[in-house]
C-alpha positions, 0 to 999 in steps of 0.5 A: 095824537095831535101835533102841537107845533104851531107855525106863523109865517113859516117859523115855529112859534110859542105853543102858548095861546096867541103868542106868536113869538119865536121858539127859543131853541135852547129851551127844548120845548115849543116855548118862547123865552118869556113863557119858558121863564114863567114855567121854570119859575113855577116848577122851581117854586113847586119843587123847592128848587133854587133859582138863579140869583136875581141881579139887583138894580144898581143905582146909577152913579154916572151918566155912562154905564159901567164896563163889563163884558159883552159876549157872543155865544152860539147855541145851535142855530141861534146866537146870543149877544149879551152883557154881564158884569160877571161872565163866569156866573152868566155862562152858567145860566146861558145855554151855549155850544160855544163862546164865539167872542167876548170883549170889555165894553159897556151895555151901550156896545151890546145895544149897538150890536143888537141894533146892527143885527136887528134884522136877524133877531128871533127873540130877546137877545137871540139872533139867527146864526147867519154867516154875517153875524157869526163871521163878525163875531169870529173876527172879534174873537180872532182879534182878541186872541192875537 
């Protein structure tokens, strides 16, 4: 049987066509986040499964985004930096081994962290779990706990 794992510049990449996006380790299949979502929606539709509720776009009332929760979670050798208005609901759908840190903030804070760690980005909001990022997140978690 032929090994279907594809590599690009030493990294495992999505098995779909010419897609060279990094594989999302949380998926458990050689697919990037985008193609995994497409497969999930198709399978859910075929088998009549319910999908997670879509977040409805809220009209912008202020020039500043609303306060929510910025979260940093780890899943295997990847870290996700995200923003949500409902952390408990979001954690039901985000694969994670541990929640490293959470703090009240705006989407701009999440975007600033994405920029700060852009050199570690793998796909979407997922980053390599390098000591630089994990240590930063753990320090935030320790500050909040004390």
